[in-house]
C-alpha positions in Angstrom: 175.9 147.8 87.9 174.4 149.6 84.8 172.6 153.0 84.5 169.1 151.9 84.8 167.7 154.8 82.4 170.4 153.7 80.0 167.7 152.5 77.8 165.6 155.0 78.4 167.0 158.0 76.6 164.0 160.4 76.8 164.3 159.5 81.0 168.2 160.5 80.3 167.5 163.8 78.5 165.3 164.8 81.3 167.1 163.7 83.8 170.3 165.7 82.0 168.9 168.5 82.0 167.1 168.5 85.6 171.1 168.0 86.6 172.1 171.2 84.3 169.4 173.3 85.4 170.2 173.2 89.4 173.8 173.4 88.7 173.1 176.5 86.6 171.5 177.4 89.7 174.3 177.0 91.8 172.8 174.7 94.1 173.6 171.3 95.7 171.1 168.9 96.0 170.5 169.2 99.6 170.1 173.2 98.5 167.8 172.8 96.0 165.7 170.3 98.5 165.6 173.4 100.9 164.7 175.9 98.1 161.6 173.3 97.3 160.5 173.1 101.0 158.3 170.7 102.4 158.2 167.1 100.9 161.4 167.5 99.5 164.9 166.2 100.5 168.2 165.3 98.9 167.4 161.7 98.7 164.6 162.5 96.6 166.5 165.3 93.9 169.0 162.1 94.1 166.2 160.0 92.6 165.1 162.2 90.0 168.4 162.8 89.0 169.7 159.1 88.6 166.7 158.3 86.9 165.0 156.2 89.3 161.8 157.9 89.8 160.0 160.2 87.2 159.1 163.7 88.6 155.5 164.6 88.8 154.0 167.5 86.9 153.7 169.7 89.7 157.7 168.7 90.8 159.1 169.8 87.8 157.2 172.9 87.8 158.7 173.3 91.3 161.9 172.6 90.0 161.8 174.8 87.1 160.7 177.8 89.9 163.6 177.3 91.7 166.5 176.9 89.0 165.1 179.5 87.0 165.0 176.7 84.1 161.9 176.6 81.0 159.3 175.0 83.0 157.6 174.5 79.4 160.8 172.6 78.3 161.0 170.6 81.4 157.5 169.3 81.2 157.8 168.3 77.2 160.5 166.4 77.5 158.9 165.3 81.1 155.6 163.8 78.5 158.3 162.1 76.3 160.3 160.1 79.1 156.1 158.6 79.7 156.7 156.4 76.5 159.5 155.1 77.3 160.1 151.4 76.1 158.6 148.9 78.1 156.6 145.7 77.5 152.7 146.3 76.8 151.5 144.4 80.0 154.2 146.3 81.9 153.4 149.7 80.7 149.8 149.1 81.7 151.0 147.8 84.7 152.6 151.2 85.9 150.2 153.4 84.4 147.7 152.4 86.7 145.6 150.2 84.1 144.5 150.7 80.0 143.1 154.1 80.8 146.6 155.7 82.4 148.2 154.6 79.6 146.1 156.0 77.0 146.3 159.2 79.0 150.1 159.3 78.9 150.0 158.9 75.2 147.3 162.1 74.9 149.8 164.0 77.2 152.8 163.7 74.8 150.8 164.5 71.7 149.9 167.5 73.5 153.2 168.6 74.5 153.8 168.3 70.7 153.0 170.8 67.2 154.1 168.4 64.8 153.0 165.1 64.7 153.5 162.5 62.0 153.1 158.5 61.3 153.4 156.2 58.2 151.3 152.7 58.6 151.6 150.0 55.8 148.9 148.4 56.2 146.5 149.9 59.3 144.9 153.4 59.9 146.4 155.4 62.2 144.4 155.7 65.4 143.9 159.7 65.0 141.8 158.6 62.1 140.0 155.6 63.1 136.2 155.6 63.3 134.7 154.5 66.9 133.3 150.9 65.0 136.9 150.4 63.4 138.0 150.6 66.7 136.0 148.2 68.0 135.8 145.7 65.4 139.6 145.6 65.9 139.6 144.6 69.3 137.1 141.7 68.8 138.4 138.7 69.6 142.2 140.5 69.6 144.2 137.8 72.2 146.9 140.5 72.7 144.4 142.5 74.6 143.6 140.1 77.1 147.1 138.8 77.4 148.6 142.3 78.0 146.1 143.2 80.7 143.2 145.1 78.8 140.5 142.7 79.7 136.8 143.1 77.4 134.7 145.4 80.1 137.6 148.2 79.4 137.3 148.5 75.8 134.9 151.2 75.7 136.8 153.2 77.9 140.1 152.8 75.8 138.1 153.7 72.6 136.7 156.3 74.2 140.0 158.0 75.6 141.5 157.7 71.8 138.7 159.5 70.9 139.4 162.4 73.0 143.1 162.2 71.9 141.5 163.0 68.3 140.1 166.7 69.6 144.0 167.3 68.9 143.5 167.3 65.1 141.1 170.1 65.6 143.1 172.6 67.6 145.1 175.8 65.8 148.9 175.7 65.8 149.2 172.0 65.2 150.4 170.1 62.2 149.2 166.6 61.6 151.0 164.1 58.9 149.4 160.7 58.7 151.0 158.7 55.3 149.6 155.1 54.8 150.0 152.3 52.3 147.1 151.1 50.1 147.0 147.9 51.9 145.8 150.0 55.5 142.6 151.1 53.0 142.1 147.2 52.4 142.9 145.7 55.3 140.5 144.2 57.5 141.5 143.3 60.9 139.8 140.5 63.3 136.3 140.3 62.6 136.0 143.9 61.2 132.8 143.7 58.3 133.0 145.3 55.0 130.7 147.8 55.8 132.5 149.2 58.6 135.9 149.6 56.1 133.8 151.2 53.8 132.6 153.8 56.8 136.4 154.1 57.5 137.3 155.1 54.1 134.7 157.5 53.7 135.9 159.4 57.4 139.2 159.6 55.5 137.5 161.4 52.8 136.0 164.1 55.1 139.3 164.1 57.1 141.5 164.9 54.2 140.5 168.2 53.6 141.0 169.0 57.3 143.0 172.1 57.5 146.0 171.0 60.1 145.7 167.3 58.6 147.8 166.4 55.6 146.9 162.7 54.9 148.8 160.2 52.3 148.3 157.5 50.4 150.9 155.1 48.5 149.4 153.2 45.9 150.4 149.7 45.0 151.5 151.0 42.2 154.5 153.8 43.4 157.5 152.5 44.2 158.7 152.8 47.8 161.5 155.0 49.0 162.8 152.9 51.7 162.0 149.0 52.3 158.7 149.6 54.9 159.3 147.4 57.7 157.4 148.8 60.2 155.3 151.8 61.1 156.0 155.0 63.4 155.1 157.9 64.8 157.0 161.0 65.3 156.7 163.5 68.1 157.8 167.3 67.2 160.7 165.5 65.1 162.7 164.9 67.9 161.1 161.3 69.3 160.0 158.6 67.0 157.7 155.6 68.3 158.1 152.3 66.4 155.1 150.0 67.8 155.4 145.9 67.9 153.2 143.6 69.1 154.6 143.5 72.6 155.5 146.8 73.0 157.2 149.8 71.8 160.9 151.4 71.1 162.0 155.1 71.6 164.0 156.6 69.4 166.1 160.0 69.9 169.4 159.3 68.6 170.0 162.6 66.4 171.3 160.8 63.5 168.2 158.3 63.1 166.0 161.1 63.7 167.4 162.9 60.6 166.9 159.4 58.4 163.2 159.3 59.7 162.5 163.0 58.9 163.8 162.4 55.4 162.1 159.3 54.7 159.0 161.3 55.9 160.3 163.5 53.2 160.6 160.8 50.7 157.1 159.7 51.3 155.0 163.2 50.8 157.1 163.0 47.6 155.2 159.9 46.3 152.4 159.8 47.9 148.5 161.0 46.8 147.6 163.8 49.3 144.4 166.4 49.8 141.7 165.7 46.9 143.8 162.8 45.1 144.1 160.6 48.2 140.2 161.2 49.0 139.4 160.1 45.6 141.3 157.5 45.9 140.0 156.5 48.8 136.8 157.1 47.4 138.1 154.6 44.4 139.0 151.7 46.7 135.6 151.8 48.8 134.3 151.0 45.6 136.2 148.3 44.4 135.4 146.8 48.2 131.7 147.0 47.3 132.0 144.9 44.0 134.2 142.4 46.0 130.7 142.1 47.8 
């Protein structure tokens, strides 16, 4: 039988670290359970170490205390493990609803000091205005099919806006690079007024100290084939979103490739004041198009 965690590399990394911490402390599974006390037993330790049960934050903290492991490192790994690949419908069910998924994503982002993304044809969620979010969701068949009813859209938008607060926290670094198509694409029933408002917001965000905002104009030669967008967490996890779900990449060689691609994008992108001016020019051209 295959390992049920074999397709979940971040969870694999977490359980390996937990097991190593227990062994380094010279404890057996039953010995650790005894040290942890009420609510613990050897089978529970086994479930956690084999990836069949994701430990809670409290359980991670207790495990680290009993073994002398680094609590923050283990919690960071746990945050990444919550983002493992599943179809969106399954992920929403496992998280207890769409708001639970947003809370998981926020916890993952909050565990990182560095976050980067590349989106060839859509504004990244961290930089979206509430109106852009709402109009993008109107009539989206995938939301309903995946278990996000219309009456939950407002709650999801509110959760995304709360996550945007991370942009303003000192000590964090964000990099968002978009293609020119992202500045011109209207999704669903989105109005030109909403897209212009979004572009005005990008002009303001381009000056944020914690953010490097880049735009790749159509006239620039791409350094690689832009098949899809992706997000990078602390350079040790890359998440690729698809219409059906997401996949996580933790292989060191693949991560090095994405880091290289990010550097290549920044070499050719307009950033800072140049990116802001380009957004103004695009907004003006949209106004001319009426």
